[in-house]
Structure formats: C-alpha cells, structure tokens
C-alpha positions in Angstrom: -20.4 12.6 -8.6 -17.1 11.1 -7.3 -17.3 7.4 -6.3 -13.8 5.9 -6.0 -10.1 6.8 -6.1 -7.3 4.5 -7.3 -3.9 6.0 -6.6 -1.1 5.4 -9.2 2.3 5.0 -7.7 5.7 4.5 -9.4 7.5 1.2 -9.4 10.9 0.2 -10.7 10.4 -3.6 -10.9 7.0 -5.0 -11.5 7.9 -8.5 -10.2 9.2 -7.1 -6.9 6.2 -4.8 -6.5 3.7 -7.6 -7.3 5.5 -9.9 -4.8 5.5 -7.4 -2.0 1.8 -6.4 -2.4 0.5 -10.0 -2.9 2.8 -12.1 -0.7 3.5 -9.6 2.1 0.4 -7.3 2.2 -2.2 -9.8 1.0 -3.4 -8.0 -2.1 -4.4 -9.8 -5.2 -3.7 -8.8 -8.8 -6.6 -7.0 -10.4 -7.6 -7.3 -14.1 -7.3 -10.0 -16.6 -4.5 -8.6 -18.8 -0.8 -8.4 -17.9 -0.1 -4.8 -19.1 3.5 -4.0 -19.9 4.9 -1.6 -17.3 1.6 -1.4 -15.4 0.2 -3.3 -12.4 -3.1 -3.2 -10.6 -3.7 -4.8 -7.2 -6.7 -4.9 -4.9 -7.6 -5.9 -1.3 -11.2 -5.6 -0.1 -12.5 -2.4 -1.8 -9.0 -0.8 -2.2 -7.2 -0.7 -5.5 -3.7 0.6 -6.1 -2.2 1.0 -9.6 1.5 1.2 -10.4 3.3 2.6 -13.4 6.8 1.6 -14.4 9.5 4.2 -13.7 12.8 2.4 -14.1 14.9 5.5 -13.3 13.1 6.2 -10.0 15.5 7.0 -7.1 13.7 5.5 -4.1 15.4 8.1 -1.8 13.6 10.8 -3.9 10.2 9.2 -4.1 7.5 10.9 -2.1 4.6 8.7 -3.2 2.1 8.3 -0.4 -1.3 6.7 0.2 -3.5 6.8 3.3 -5.7 3.8 3.6 -8.6 3.6 6.1 -9.4 0.3 7.7 -12.1 -1.0 10.1 -9.7 -3.4 11.9 -6.3 -1.6 12.4 -5.2 -4.1 15.2 -5.9 -7.1 13.0 -4.2 -5.7 10.0 -1.2 -4.7 12.0 -1.0 -8.2 13.5 -1.2 -9.8 10.1 1.5 -7.6 8.7 3.8 -8.3 11.6 3.2 -12.1 11.3 4.3 -11.7 7.6 7.5 -9.8 8.7 6.4 -6.6 7.0 8.5 -3.8 8.5 6.1 -1.3 10.0 6.1 1.7 12.2 4.6 1.2 15.7 0.8 1.2 15.9 0.0 4.5 17.6 -2.9 6.7 18.6 -2.4 10.1 16.8 -3.6 13.5 18.0 -5.9 13.7 14.9 -8.1 10.9 16.3 -6.6 8.1 14.3 -4.9 4.9 15.3 -2.4 4.2 12.5 0.9 2.7 11.3 2.9 2.9 8.1 5.1 0.8 5.9 7.3 1.5 2.8 7.0 -0.6 -0.3 10.2 -1.6 -2.3 10.2 1.8 -4.1 9.7 3.9 -0.9 6.0 4.6 -1.5 4.6 5.3 1.9 1.5 3.4 2.9 -0.2 4.6 6.0 -3.1 2.6 7.4 -5.5 4.2 9.8 -8.7 3.8 11.8 -10.9 6.4 13.4 -10.8 6.6 17.2 -13.8 8.0 18.9 
C-alpha cells in the first residue's frame, strides 16, 4: 500500500537550493548526513529531495510539484513577507485556490487548497 511520495527535483547548486528552501520557504534540512550532490528538505509532512545536475539549463527544466495545504492564505502571506516571487493567489475552475513559485533551477512549485 502506498503511504508517501517524496519528489526528486534537479538542482545545479546545492547551497543556493538549500538557502532558497530554508530561508525563503521555511523548510528545514532533513536527515543527519550531508550527502554529496543530494539534498533533502521538509516542512510539516512534506519532503522534497534534490539531486545534483550541474549541466541543467533552467530554461529547459520542467520539474513540477503540486503541494496541498490547509492554509493557502497564510502560506501566501508568509511567502510574500519573505519576498518570495509568486503568482497571484487565485480561485481556479478545478475548485482549488492556488499560487505558484519557481525555485532557483526553475522547478515549479504550486501550492493549493480545496475550495468547496
């Protein structure tokens, strides 16, 4: 039976990726070992893993993750307070309230909450 999913996204620079996710988005580093070319971050019950891809062209990166939240307005407010560049928070026709941001390698992170 499936229990969790931990997406793996490409990164060019581990220090920049770590800084963005920890300092801007409020994640913390996960795990006790500093693996060469690999990074794991978590926030609440969400984990995202990253693998080093030094030759990645961000303009050709189509990495995407959709993350559900129970407080989309609060999360959006926190990101804006930390000067995270985000799309506008919108109600979507598929009954989600959501916004998106790009990380330093152009991985698209979309955050959404059900609207009933």
